[in-house]
N, CA, C and O of each residue as an XYZ file, in Angstrom:
464
protein
N       7.251     13.172      9.125
C       7.383     11.743      8.993
C       6.354     11.202      8.002
O       6.640     10.281      7.237
N       5.155     11.783      8.024
C       4.131     11.329      7.080
C       4.560     11.577      5.639
O       4.375     10.718      4.778
N       5.127     12.739      5.377
C       5.540     13.068      4.017
C       6.638     12.128      3.537
O       6.598     11.666      2.397
N       7.609     11.843      4.382
C       8.682     10.919      4.000
C       8.154      9.492      3.826
O       8.633      8.749      2.969
N       7.173      9.116      4.636
C       6.556      7.799      4.482
C       5.752      7.745      3.191
O       5.793      6.745      2.476
N       5.024      8.813      2.889
C       4.328      8.901      1.594
C       5.319      8.704      0.448
O       5.052      7.968     -0.502
N       6.454      9.365      0.554
C       7.493      9.276     -0.473
C       7.992      7.845     -0.601
O       8.103      7.330     -1.714
N       8.295      7.197      0.515
C       8.778      5.810      0.489
C       7.752      4.885     -0.153
O       8.099      4.042     -0.980
N       6.488      5.044      0.232
C       5.429      4.210     -0.345
C       5.315      4.419     -1.847
O       5.181      3.457     -2.604
N       5.368      5.664     -2.275
C       5.248      5.977     -3.702
C       6.408      5.381     -4.485
O       6.201      4.766     -5.531
N       7.621      5.558     -3.988
C       8.788      5.006     -4.679
C       8.739      3.477     -4.722
O       9.104      2.876     -5.732
N       8.293      2.847     -3.636
C       8.147      1.383     -3.628
C       7.104      0.931     -4.651
O       7.319     -0.041     -5.375
N       5.990      1.631     -4.706
C       4.925      1.261     -5.649
C       5.409      1.398     -7.090
O       5.108      0.545     -7.925
N       6.150      2.451     -7.389
C       6.700      2.630     -8.735
C       7.692      1.507     -9.042
O       7.665      0.934    -10.131
N       8.553      1.196     -8.100
C       9.537      0.119     -8.298
C       8.842     -1.229     -8.498
O       9.285     -2.034     -9.318
N       7.764     -1.483     -7.765
C       7.008     -2.728     -7.946
C       6.419     -2.811     -9.348
O       6.467     -3.865     -9.981
N       5.868     -1.710     -9.833
C       5.303     -1.669    -11.187
C       6.398     -1.884    -12.233
O       6.191     -2.610    -13.205
N       7.544     -1.267    -12.043
C       8.649     -1.445    -12.984
C       9.137     -2.900    -12.989
O       9.449     -3.448    -14.045
N       9.201     -3.518    -11.808
C       9.593     -4.930    -11.711
C       8.581     -5.798    -12.449
O       8.960     -6.695    -13.202
N       7.312     -5.537    -12.236
C       6.250     -6.292    -12.904
C       6.356     -6.137    -14.417
O       6.212     -7.115    -15.151
N       6.603     -4.933    -14.884
C       6.725     -4.681    -16.322
C       7.924     -5.430    -16.910
O       7.823     -6.021    -17.985
N       9.031     -5.405    -16.217
C      10.247     -6.048    -16.732
C      10.200     -7.571    -16.634
O      10.624     -8.264    -17.558
N       9.688     -8.096    -15.520
C       9.767     -9.533    -15.253
C       8.443    -10.278    -15.423
O       8.421    -11.509    -15.405
N       7.343     -9.545    -15.586
C       6.045    -10.187    -15.771
C       5.439    -10.743    -14.504
O       4.445    -11.468    -14.552
N       6.030    -10.407    -13.370
C       5.517    -10.863    -12.070
C       6.005     -9.917    -10.984
O       7.008     -9.223    -11.151
N       5.296     -9.900     -9.889
C       5.718     -9.103     -8.743
C       6.782     -9.872     -7.959
O       6.798    -11.102     -7.986
N       7.663     -9.165     -7.266
C       8.684     -9.853     -6.472
C       8.098    -10.442     -5.192
O       7.049    -10.010     -4.713
N       8.794    -11.429     -4.656
C       8.364    -12.031     -3.392
C       8.619    -11.094     -2.218
O       7.872    -11.098     -1.239
N       9.685    -10.286     -2.321
C      10.041     -9.354     -1.252
C      10.515     -8.038     -1.859
O      10.829     -7.969     -3.047
N      10.563     -7.013     -1.043
C      11.081     -5.724     -1.509
C      12.587     -5.788     -1.759
O      13.119     -4.983     -2.525
N      13.278     -6.735     -1.122
C      14.714     -6.895     -1.353
C      15.016     -7.149     -2.826
O      16.082     -6.768     -3.311
N      14.095     -7.786     -3.541
C      14.295     -8.104     -4.956
C      14.317     -6.849     -5.834
O      14.702     -6.918     -7.001
N      13.911     -5.722     -5.289
C      13.908     -4.462     -6.040
C      15.267     -3.764     -6.021
O      15.511     -2.833     -6.788
N      16.138     -4.225     -5.139
C      17.459     -3.617     -4.950
C      18.485     -4.421     -5.746
O      18.466     -5.646     -5.632
N      19.356     -3.848     -6.522
C      19.588     -2.438     -6.784
C      18.966     -1.958     -8.093
O      19.115     -0.788     -8.444
N      18.272     -2.833     -8.824
C      17.771     -2.447    -10.148
C      16.735     -1.340    -10.107
O      16.703     -0.490    -10.997
N      15.885     -1.337     -9.084
C      14.781     -0.374     -9.052
C      14.834      0.573     -7.857
O      14.249      1.655     -7.897
N      15.520      0.180     -6.813
C      15.692      1.015     -5.618
C      17.133      0.878     -5.128
O      17.738     -0.180     -5.297
N      17.690      1.926     -4.526
C      19.054      1.812     -4.002
C      19.127      0.932     -2.745
O      20.163      0.335     -2.452
N      18.019      0.863     -2.017
C      17.906      0.063     -0.788
C      16.423     -0.089     -0.493
O      15.599      0.653     -1.028
N      16.083     -1.050      0.359
C      14.689     -1.150      0.790
C      14.391      0.116      1.589
O      15.127      0.475      2.508
N      13.307      0.779      1.227
C      13.007      2.081      1.815
C      12.420      1.963      3.211
O      11.860      0.933      3.588
N      12.563      3.041      3.966
C      12.185      3.073      5.377
C      10.743      3.523      5.563
O      10.261      4.428      4.880
N      10.071      2.873      6.498
C       8.779      3.331      6.999
C       9.118      4.258      8.170
O       9.460      3.795      9.258
N       9.022      5.546      7.941
C       9.449      6.509      8.949
C       8.558      6.504     10.188
O       8.895      7.129     11.194
N       7.455      5.822     10.125
C       6.558      5.785     11.281
C       7.077      4.831     12.361
O       6.721      4.978     13.530
N       7.919      3.850     11.984
C       8.522      2.974     12.992
C      10.027      2.794     12.793
O      10.679      2.123     13.592
N      10.585      3.392     11.728
C      12.021      3.308     11.489
C      12.479      1.984     10.904
O      13.681      1.757     10.763
N      11.558      1.119     10.566
C      11.879     -0.194     10.001
C      11.596     -0.169      8.496
O      11.039      0.802      7.985
N      11.980     -1.237      7.788
C      11.681     -1.263      6.352
C      10.179     -1.206      6.070
O       9.356     -1.643      6.874
N       9.851     -0.649      4.895
C       8.467     -0.605      4.442
C       7.903     -2.022      4.444
O       8.636     -2.982      4.207
N       6.609     -2.157      4.707
C       5.973     -3.472      4.794
C       5.383     -3.856      3.431
O       4.787     -3.026      2.745
N       5.559     -5.124      3.056
C       5.102     -5.609      1.751
C       4.797     -7.090      1.869
O       5.478     -7.841      2.566
N       3.742     -7.484      1.158
C       3.457     -8.916      1.035
C       2.844     -9.165     -0.321
O       2.018     -8.390     -0.804
N       3.261    -10.262     -0.928
C       2.699    -10.715     -2.183
C       1.513    -11.596     -1.831
O       1.661    -12.586     -1.114
N       0.335    -11.241     -2.332
C      -0.881    -11.984     -2.009
C      -1.048    -13.185     -2.944
O      -0.497    -13.201     -4.045
N      -1.799    -14.175     -2.506
C      -1.985    -15.397     -3.291
C      -2.705    -15.154     -4.607
O      -2.576    -15.951     -5.536
N      -3.471    -14.053     -4.704
C      -4.196    -13.759     -5.949
C      -3.355    -12.967     -6.950
O      -3.865    -12.531     -7.983
N      -2.061    -12.779     -6.646
C      -1.178    -12.070     -7.559
C      -1.096    -10.576     -7.315
O      -0.301     -9.895     -7.962
N      -1.888    -10.051     -6.406
C      -1.808     -8.638     -6.040
C      -0.791     -8.490     -4.902
O      -0.189     -9.471     -4.464
N      -0.610     -7.270     -4.439
C       0.309     -7.054     -3.325
C      -0.319     -6.114     -2.313
O      -1.244     -5.361     -2.618
N       0.208     -6.180     -1.109
C      -0.142     -5.236     -0.057
C       1.141     -4.523      0.340
O       2.107     -5.153      0.771
N       1.141     -3.218      0.192
C       2.277     -2.369      0.542
C       1.748     -1.378      1.566
O       0.736     -0.719      1.328
N       2.428     -1.269      2.710
C       1.875     -0.392      3.739
C       2.907      0.105      4.737
O       4.014     -0.422      4.852
N       2.495      1.144      5.455
C       3.205      1.702      6.592
C       2.384      1.375      7.840
O       1.175      1.158      7.762
N       3.049      1.344      8.973
C       2.327      1.068     10.222
C       1.412      2.213     10.631
O       0.582      2.044     11.525
N       1.544      3.361     10.004
C       0.671      4.486     10.327
C       1.142      5.251     11.549
O       2.183      4.956     12.136
N       0.352      6.233     11.910
C       0.717      7.165     12.966
C       0.894      6.570     14.344
O       1.621      7.126     15.167
N       0.240      5.446     14.615
C       0.370      4.852     15.949
C       1.624      3.987     16.085
O       1.948      3.536     17.183
N       2.335      3.752     14.968
C       3.558      2.957     15.013
C       3.340      1.484     15.235
O       4.303      0.742     15.432
N       2.081      1.032     15.207
C       1.742     -0.364     15.479
C       1.443     -1.075     14.160
O       0.624     -0.603     13.371
N       2.097     -2.193     13.924
C       1.874     -2.959     12.702
C       0.625     -3.816     12.873
O       0.609     -4.777     13.642
N      -0.431     -3.440     12.131
C      -1.684     -4.185     12.164
C      -1.806     -5.117     10.958
O      -2.908     -5.542     10.612
N      -0.680     -5.435     10.320
C      -0.674     -6.399      9.224
C      -1.275     -5.891      7.927
O      -1.698     -6.682      7.084
N      -1.314     -4.582      7.761
C      -1.903     -4.019      6.541
C      -3.394     -3.810      6.645
O      -4.099     -3.837      5.637
N      -3.884     -3.602      7.856
C      -5.310     -3.385      8.108
C      -5.677     -1.937      7.762
O      -5.204     -1.003      8.410
N      -6.510     -1.759      6.753
C      -6.905     -0.418      6.309
C      -8.201      0.053      6.960
O      -8.799      1.024      6.498
N      -8.644     -0.611      8.018
C      -9.863     -0.188      8.713
C      -9.640      1.179      9.364
O      -8.533      1.511      9.787
N     -10.704      1.949      9.430
C     -10.618      3.264     10.061
C     -10.253      3.132     11.534
O     -10.648      2.180     12.207
N      -9.493      4.102     12.017
C      -9.189      4.161     13.437
C     -10.471      4.444     14.218
O     -11.412      5.027     13.680
N     -10.506      4.035     15.468
C     -11.669      4.300     16.313
C     -11.971      5.796     16.322
O     -11.070      6.624     16.460
N     -13.236      6.122     16.175
C     -13.673      7.503     16.209
C     -13.581      8.234     14.883
O     -14.054      9.365     14.770
N     -12.986      7.618     13.885
C     -12.874      8.251     12.566
C     -14.032      7.813     11.693
O     -14.411      6.641     11.694
N     -14.597      8.754     10.945
C     -15.722      8.443     10.072
C     -15.401      8.670      8.596
O     -15.922      7.970      7.728
N     -14.546      9.649      8.319
C     -14.216      9.985      6.939
C     -13.226      8.974      6.364
O     -12.212      8.654      6.983
N     -13.540      8.486      5.184
C     -12.664      7.520      4.522
C     -11.679      8.200      3.572
O     -10.917      7.517      2.888
N     -11.682      9.520      3.520
C     -10.841     10.247      2.562
C      -9.352     10.174      2.881
O      -8.537     10.139      1.959
N      -8.979     10.150      4.128
C      -7.563     10.154      4.496
C      -7.060      8.736      4.739
O      -7.618      7.996      5.548
N      -6.005      8.372      4.029
C      -5.380      7.073      4.259
C      -4.668      7.038      5.607
O      -4.390      5.964      6.138
N      -4.376      8.205      6.153
C      -3.727      8.278      7.462
C      -4.707      8.095      8.616
O      -4.274      7.969      9.761
N      -6.002      8.076      8.353
C      -7.013      7.898      9.405
C      -7.335      6.418      9.592
O      -8.419      6.065     10.056
N      -6.402      5.572      9.232
C      -6.612      4.124      9.276
C      -5.563      3.472     10.172
O      -4.553      4.082     10.522
N      -5.831      2.210     10.537
C      -4.894      1.495     11.405
C      -3.512      1.454     10.781
O      -2.532      1.813     11.434
N      -3.414      1.022      9.528
C      -2.183      1.076      8.770
C      -2.447      1.895      7.516
O      -3.564      1.904      6.998
N      -1.419      2.582      7.028
C      -1.531      3.354      5.797
C      -1.226      2.384      4.667
O      -0.063      2.071      4.414
N      -2.263      1.905      3.986
C      -2.124      0.886      2.953
C      -2.178      1.542      1.575
O      -3.074      2.332      1.280
N      -1.188      1.192      0.730
C      -1.165      1.700     -0.641
C      -2.433      1.233     -1.335
O      -2.738      0.041     -1.304
N      -3.178      2.131     -1.958
C      -4.461      1.753     -2.573
C      -4.281      0.785     -3.747
O      -3.357      0.919     -4.548
N      -5.161     -0.161     -3.822
C      -5.181     -1.113     -4.939
C      -6.256     -0.676     -5.919
O      -7.250     -0.073     -5.516
N      -6.073     -0.971     -7.196
C      -7.129     -0.642     -8.163
C      -8.418     -1.377     -7.810
O      -8.385     -2.486     -7.275
N      -9.531     -0.760     -8.108
C     -10.821     -1.397     -7.847
C     -10.982     -2.628     -8.742
O     -10.598     -2.619     -9.912
N     -11.544     -3.663     -8.178
C     -11.844     -4.872     -8.951
C     -13.073     -4.629     -9.817
O     -13.892     -3.769     -9.492
N     -13.215     -5.367    -10.907
C     -14.395     -5.176    -11.765
C     -15.717     -5.292    -10.995
O     -16.662     -4.550    -11.264
N     -15.778     -6.214    -10.048
C     -17.006     -6.371     -9.257
C     -17.277     -5.132     -8.406
O     -18.426     -4.723     -8.242
N     -16.204     -4.536     -7.863
C     -16.352     -3.331     -7.056
C     -16.819     -2.155     -7.910
O     -17.635     -1.344     -7.472
N     -16.306     -2.071     -9.105
C     -16.723     -1.006    -10.018
C     -18.196     -1.158    -10.367
O     -18.939     -0.177    -10.385
N     -18.612     -2.375    -10.641
C     -20.016     -2.627    -11.000
C     -20.935     -2.301     -9.830
O     -21.987     -1.691    -10.020
N     -20.551     -2.699     -8.631
C     -21.334     -2.382     -7.441
C     -21.445     -0.862     -7.263
O     -22.521     -0.343     -6.967
N     -20.328     -0.158     -7.447
C     -20.327      1.289     -7.329
C     -21.283      1.905     -8.355
O     -22.060      2.799     -8.020
N     -21.227      1.437     -9.577
C     -22.089      1.988    -10.643
C     -23.565      1.753    -10.324
O     -24.396      2.635    -10.538
N     -23.885      0.579     -9.818
C     -25.281      0.273     -9.461
C     -25.760      1.192     -8.347
O     -26.874      1.714     -8.388
N     -24.903      1.380     -7.354
C     -25.274      2.241     -6.236
C     -25.401      3.692     -6.685
O     -26.309      4.401     -6.251
N     -24.496      4.132     -7.549
C     -24.531      5.509     -8.027
C     -25.760      5.758     -8.884
O     -26.296      6.866     -8.883
N     -26.216      4.749     -9.617
C     -27.401      4.903    -10.476
C     -28.670      5.095     -9.656
O     -29.640      5.669    -10.150
N     -28.679      4.627     -8.415
C     -29.852      4.782     -7.540
C     -30.033      6.224     -7.093
O     -31.139      6.636     -6.743
N     -28.958      6.985     -7.102
C     -29.013      8.368     -6.593
C     -29.359      9.340     -7.646
O     -29.444     10.538     -7.376
């Protein structure tokens, strides 16, 4: 189920990028990707419902699966209780498609890395 959910997320992310390239904006819903970019809204195999998506007010998007617990936490990427490693996207409340780092985040990372 994780592999198929990974696949659905990847295909949705590619379709969102293609929509943005063609139309200059992200769609309001995943339904807008059908049929030009996807044959249908793809399934989140973790709960059997459509993949979760929201267009954020800053022009970015949140694309996610409910994760292994099947509970929709609204796109919460916080680590599950007892998990310490941030390497696995599946070790989080929801499996959230990663967003590019913001310039401020990159600068903070560089400053912190320079200290080491």
